[in-house]
C-alpha positions in Angstrom: -162.2 -0.6 -70.4 -160.4 -2.5 -73.1 -158.2 -5.4 -72.2 -155.2 -4.2 -70.2 -151.6 -4.2 -71.5 -150.3 -5.1 -68.1 -151.8 -6.7 -65.0 -150.2 -5.8 -61.7 -150.9 -8.3 -58.9 -150.6 -6.6 -55.5 -151.2 -2.9 -54.7 -148.4 -2.4 -52.1 -145.6 0.1 -52.6 -144.0 -1.9 -55.5 -147.2 -2.7 -57.4 -148.8 0.7 -57.0 -145.7 2.6 -58.2 -145.3 0.2 -61.1 -148.9 0.8 -62.1 -148.6 4.6 -61.7 -145.5 4.8 -63.9 -147.0 2.6 -66.6 -150.3 4.6 -66.6 -148.3 7.8 -66.9 -146.6 6.3 -70.0 -150.0 5.7 -71.6 -150.1 2.0 -70.8 -153.5 0.4 -70.0 -152.9 -1.1 -66.5 -155.1 -3.2 -64.2 -154.0 -3.2 -60.6 -155.4 -6.1 -58.5 -155.4 -6.0 -54.7 -156.5 -8.8 -52.5 -157.7 -6.6 -49.6 -159.8 -3.4 -49.6 -158.2 -0.1 -48.7 -157.4 1.2 -46.2 -155.9 -2.2 -45.2 -153.3 -2.9 -42.5 -149.9 -4.4 -43.1 -147.6 -5.6 -40.3 -144.5 -3.4 -40.7 -142.2 -1.1 -38.8 -143.7 1.9 -40.8 -140.4 3.5 -41.3 -139.8 5.3 -44.6 -136.1 6.2 -45.0 -134.5 9.3 -46.5 -134.2 7.5 -49.8 -137.8 6.4 -49.6 -138.9 10.0 -49.0 -137.1 10.9 -52.2 -139.1 8.3 -54.1 -142.3 9.7 -52.7 -141.2 13.2 -53.6 -140.5 12.4 -57.2 -144.0 10.8 -57.3 -145.7 14.0 -56.2 -146.2 13.0 -52.5 -143.6 15.1 -50.8 -146.1 17.5 -49.2 -148.4 14.6 -48.2 -145.5 12.7 -46.5 -144.4 15.9 -44.7 -147.4 15.5 -42.4 -145.9 12.5 -40.6 -143.5 12.2 -37.7 -139.8 12.6 -38.4 -137.7 10.8 -35.7 -134.9 13.0 -34.5 -133.0 10.9 -32.0 -131.9 7.2 -32.3 -131.3 5.2 -29.1 -129.4 2.0 -29.6 -129.6 -0.4 -26.6 -127.0 -3.2 -26.2 -127.9 -6.7 -24.9 -126.3 -5.7 -21.6 -128.6 -2.7 -21.2 -126.1 0.0 -22.0 -127.2 2.5 -24.6 -126.1 5.3 -26.8 -128.1 8.1 -28.4 -127.4 9.4 -31.8 -128.7 12.8 -33.0 -127.8 13.2 -36.7 -127.0 16.8 -37.8 -129.7 18.8 -39.5 -130.2 18.4 -43.2 -131.2 21.1 -45.7 -134.4 22.9 -44.9 -137.4 20.7 -45.6 -135.4 17.5 -45.5 -135.3 14.8 -42.8 -133.7 11.4 -42.3 -137.0 9.6 -42.5 -140.6 9.5 -41.4 -142.9 7.0 -39.8 -145.9 6.5 -42.0 -148.4 3.8 -41.1 -148.7 1.3 -43.9 -152.5 1.5 -43.9 -152.1 5.1 -44.9 -149.0 4.8 -47.1 -150.3 1.9 -49.2 -153.7 3.5 -49.7 -152.1 6.8 -50.8 -149.8 5.0 -53.3 -152.7 3.0 -54.7 -154.7 6.3 -55.1 -151.7 7.9 -56.9 -151.8 5.0 -59.4 -155.5 5.5 -60.0 -155.0 9.3 -60.4 -152.4 8.5 -63.1 -154.9 6.4 -65.0 -154.5 2.9 -63.7 -157.6 0.8 -63.0 -157.7 -0.5 -59.4 -159.9 -3.5 -58.4 -159.9 -4.3 -54.7 -161.0 -7.4 -52.9 -159.6 -9.6 -55.7 -157.8 -12.7 -54.6 -155.6 -13.9 -57.5 -155.4 -17.7 -57.6 -153.0 -18.4 -60.4 -151.4 -17.1 -63.6 -151.7 -19.3 -66.7 -150.0 -19.2 -70.1 -152.0 -18.9 -73.2 -151.2 -18.4 -76.9 -151.0 -14.6 -76.9 -150.0 -13.8 -73.4 -151.0 -14.6 -69.8 -154.3 -15.3 -68.1 -154.7 -14.1 -64.5 -157.3 -16.1 -62.7 -158.9 -14.7 -59.6 -162.1 -15.1 -57.6 -164.8 -13.7 -59.8 -162.4 -12.4 -62.4 -160.3 -13.8 -65.3 -158.3 -11.3 -67.4 -155.6 -11.7 -70.1 -152.7 -9.4 -70.8 -149.4 -9.5 -72.7 -147.4 -9.0 -69.5 -147.9 -9.4 -65.7 -146.0 -7.8 -62.8 -146.2 -9.8 -59.6 -145.9 -7.7 -56.5 -147.6 -10.0 -54.1 -145.3 -9.4 -51.1 -143.2 -11.7 -49.0 -145.9 -14.4 -48.9 -145.5 -14.4 -52.7 -148.5 -16.7 -53.0 -148.8 -16.4 -56.8 -145.1 -15.9 -57.4 -144.2 -19.1 -55.5 -146.7 -21.1 -57.6 -144.8 -20.1 -60.6 -141.5 -21.3 -59.0 -139.8 -17.9 -59.1 -138.7 -17.1 -55.5 -136.2 -19.6 -54.2 -136.3 -21.0 -50.7 -138.3 -19.9 -47.7 -138.6 -16.5 -46.0 -135.5 -15.6 -44.0 -136.9 -13.2 -41.4 -140.1 -12.8 -39.4 -141.4 -9.8 -37.5 -144.3 -9.1 -35.1 -145.5 -5.6 -34.3 -148.2 -3.9 -32.2 -149.5 -0.4 -32.0 -149.7 1.3 -28.6 -151.1 4.6 -27.4 -150.1 6.7 -24.4 -146.4 7.1 -25.1 -145.1 10.2 -23.3 -141.5 10.1 -24.4 -139.8 12.6 -26.7 -141.9 12.6 -29.9 -138.9 12.0 -32.1 -137.2 9.3 -30.1 -136.7 6.1 -32.1 -135.3 3.1 -30.2 -133.6 -0.2 -31.2 -133.1 -2.8 -28.5 -130.7 -5.7 -29.3 -132.2 -8.2 -26.9 -130.0 -11.2 -26.1 -132.7 -13.7 -27.0 -133.1 -12.6 -30.6 -129.7 -11.2 -31.6 -128.9 -10.4 -34.4 -132.6 -9.5 -34.5 -133.9 -6.6 -32.4 -137.0 -4.9 -30.9 -137.9 -1.5 -32.0 -140.0 1.5 -30.8 -140.9 3.8 -33.6 -142.9 7.0 -32.8 -146.0 7.8 -34.9 -147.1 11.0 -33.2 -149.9 11.9 -30.8 -148.5 9.4 -28.3 -148.8 6.4 -30.6 -145.9 4.1 -31.2 -145.2 1.1 -33.4 -143.4 -1.6 -31.2 -142.1 -4.8 -32.7 -139.6 -7.6 -32.7 -137.8 -9.1 -35.6 -135.6 -12.2 -35.8 -134.6 -14.8 -38.3 -136.7 -17.8 -39.1 -133.8 -20.2 -38.4 -133.9 -18.9 -34.8 -137.6 -19.3 -34.4 -137.4 -22.9 -35.7 -134.2 -24.2 -34.2 -134.6 -22.7 -30.7 -138.4 -22.6 -30.4 -138.3 -18.8 -30.3 -141.8 -17.3 -30.0 -141.6 -13.7 -31.2 -145.1 -12.8 -29.9 -144.0 -13.8 -26.4 -140.7 -11.8 -26.8 -142.7 -8.7 -27.8 -145.3 -9.2 -25.1 -142.6 -9.6 -22.4 -140.9 -6.5 -23.6 -144.1 -4.4 -23.5 -145.0 -5.7 -20.1 -141.6 -5.1 -18.6 -141.9 -1.9 -16.5 -138.2 -1.3 -16.8 -137.9 -1.8 -20.6 -137.1 1.4 -22.5 -136.6 3.2 -19.2 -140.3 2.7 -18.4 -141.4 4.4 -21.7 -144.1 1.7 -22.3 -145.3 1.4 -18.7 -148.4 3.5 -19.2 -149.2 2.6 -22.8 -152.3 0.7 -23.9 -152.7 -1.5 -27.0 -154.5 -0.2 -30.0 -155.0 -3.7 -31.5 -153.5 -7.2 -31.3 -149.9 -7.9 -32.4 -149.5 -9.0 -36.0 -146.7 -10.9 -37.7 -145.3 -11.1 -41.2 -142.5 -13.0 -42.9 -139.8 -11.2 -44.9 -137.7 -12.2 -48.0 -134.1 -10.9 -48.0 -132.5 -13.1 -50.7 -132.5 -11.4 -54.1 -129.5 -13.6 -54.9 -131.7 -16.7 -54.7 -134.7 -15.2 -56.6 -135.4 -15.1 -60.3 -137.5 -11.9 -60.7 -138.5 -12.5 -64.3 -139.8 -15.1 -66.7 -141.6 -15.1 -70.1 -144.0 -12.2 -69.9 -143.4 -11.9 -66.1 -141.7 -9.4 -63.8 -141.5 -9.7 -60.0 -141.1 -6.6 -57.8 -140.9 -5.7 -54.2 -140.7 -8.2 -51.3 -141.6 -11.1 -53.6 -138.3 -10.5 -55.3 -136.4 -10.8 -52.0 -135.5 -7.1 -51.7 -135.8 -6.6 -47.9 -132.7 -5.4 -46.2 -131.2 -8.5 -44.3 -129.8 -6.3 -41.5 -132.6 -4.0 -40.6 -135.6 -5.6 -42.3 -136.5 -2.4 -44.1 -138.3 -3.1 -47.4 -140.5 -0.1 -48.3 -137.8 1.8 -50.2 -136.5 -1.1 -52.3 -140.1 -2.1 -53.0 -141.0 1.4 -54.3 -137.8 1.6 -56.4 -138.3 -1.8 -57.9 -141.8 -0.9 -58.9 -140.4 2.1 -60.8 -137.8 -0.1 -62.5 -140.3 -2.8 -63.3 -142.5 -0.2 -65.0 -139.7 1.0 -67.2 -138.9 -2.5 -68.4 -142.5 -3.4 -68.9 -143.0 -0.3 -71.0 -140.0 -1.2 -73.1 -141.2 -4.7 -73.6 -144.6 -3.4 -74.8 -143.0 -1.0 -77.2 -140.7 -3.7 -78.7 -143.3 -6.5 -78.5 -140.6 -8.7 -77.0 -141.6 -10.5 -73.8 -139.2 -13.5 -73.6 -137.3 -14.3 -70.4 -134.1 -13.6 -72.2 -135.3 -10.1 -73.1 -136.6 -9.4 -69.6 -133.4 -10.7 -67.9 -132.1 -7.2 -68.2 -134.6 -6.3 -65.5 -133.1 -8.9 -63.2 -129.6 -7.7 -63.8 -130.6 -4.1 -63.0 -132.2 -5.2 -59.7 -129.0 -7.1 -58.8 -126.8 -4.1 -59.7 -129.0 -1.8 -57.6 -129.6 -4.0 -54.5 -127.3 -6.9 -54.2 -124.2 -5.0 -53.1 -126.1 -3.5 -50.2 -127.7 -6.8 -49.3 -124.3 -8.6 -49.3 -122.8 -5.9 -47.0 -125.8 -6.0 -44.7 -125.6 -9.8 -44.5 -121.9 -9.6 -43.6 -122.6 -7.0 -40.9 -125.3 -9.2 -39.5 -122.7 -12.0 -39.1 -120.3 -9.6 -37.5 -122.9 -8.5 -35.0 -124.5 -11.8 -34.3 -123.0 -12.1 -30.8 -124.3 -10.2 -27.8 -120.7 -9.5 -26.7 -119.9 -7.8 -30.0 -123.0 -5.7 -29.8 -122.1 -4.7 -26.3 -118.7 -3.7 -27.6 -120.2 -1.8 -30.5 -122.4 0.3 -28.3 -119.5 1.1 -25.9 -117.5 2.2 -29.0 -120.4 4.4 -30.1 -120.5 6.0 -26.6 -116.8 7.0 -26.8 -116.7 7.9 -30.5 -119.4 10.2 -31.8 -118.1 9.9 -35.4 -118.5 6.1 -35.3 -121.8 6.4 -33.6 -123.0 8.7 -36.4 -121.8 6.3 -39.1 -123.5 3.3 -37.6 -126.7 5.3 -36.8 -126.8 6.5 -40.4 -126.8 3.0 -41.7 -129.4 1.8 -39.2 -131.9 4.5 -40.2 -131.2 3.9 -43.9 -129.5 7.2 -44.7 -126.3 5.5 -45.7 -125.5 2.2 -47.5 -124.3 -0.6 -45.2 -121.3 -0.7 -47.5 -120.0 2.4 -45.8 -119.4 0.4 -42.6 -117.2 -2.1 -44.4 -114.3 0.4 -44.6 -111.5 -1.4 -42.8 -110.8 1.3 -40.2 -114.4 1.7 -39.3 -115.0 -2.0 -39.1 -112.0 -2.4 -36.9 -113.3 0.3 -34.6 -116.6 -1.5 -34.3 -115.3 -5.0 -33.6 -112.4 -4.1 -31.3 
């Protein structure tokens, strides 16, 4: 293979879709992945309605249809009261989301990039990106390659991106999840537990089918540091509690150890571009700061990055000022939702307010549906900021 036009670092949802779209446009793409597929990734495994639309337009609708589609959302307040939300049916063939294990989703997306013509090299740990006269040099263990442009999609750890000084600050959220087998609850029952110890974080139970569930806890790094909060202990106690989730987990067994991962939620503090560089996905701070969902914005940003990379190759212009338009588009697309989500997080940061919200949802099915639609990613968090709805939630 001739020297690539673009090197993509990281074959997660952002990197693989960037590589796929560039390859479809006739661009020579080298996609580098540190691990070897199929590889695990700590995550809630939830793909939202919007995420399914991304998969569909990339030819993966039929493949995605084979995974569990949650049908009922149970929201549990800190005081133990709960409400169940059952959204109305969508058009035939559509659903509000699916739970797709990341080891399967990421492998399939990487395969789709290869099918489009990208070259994938697995087991390659990229150490650094260096500037040279005619482009950039990517230095990895056992590999050095040059290209006019590099797309960094190295996740929330952002190991390479941080060395270049592009993401600002530290990660804002952290989550721990574990897979369990033996769940005998309704196959489509998705649960969110707003536990007092980690509010405004929460613990989730996401069904995967065949009695398997993804159970995890997410909180904010400021809580874990200031209060000595140990999320692994929080999750362990929740799973061991015979009364938690109405006994749903009492007879389950672990399928592996718990695994944790940090999350970046501050696009407003990131600079997702530089000379000959674009940053996509979690490394660009695109995770939802209310729910912690990052798969959909990662996939969308990969598509956007591919478009700007292709335009830069066509024009031969790779300066930061030229690529700044990519950063502006990311901000237009994602910042309004992030700001709304952050505001809602502040509004619901007290256990008392969350207790009140759940009681309101119990009495008012329309409000329950609005809030549930935001939680599962079907609607933008901005929809809750309508004054009347916000008043209903907080009073």
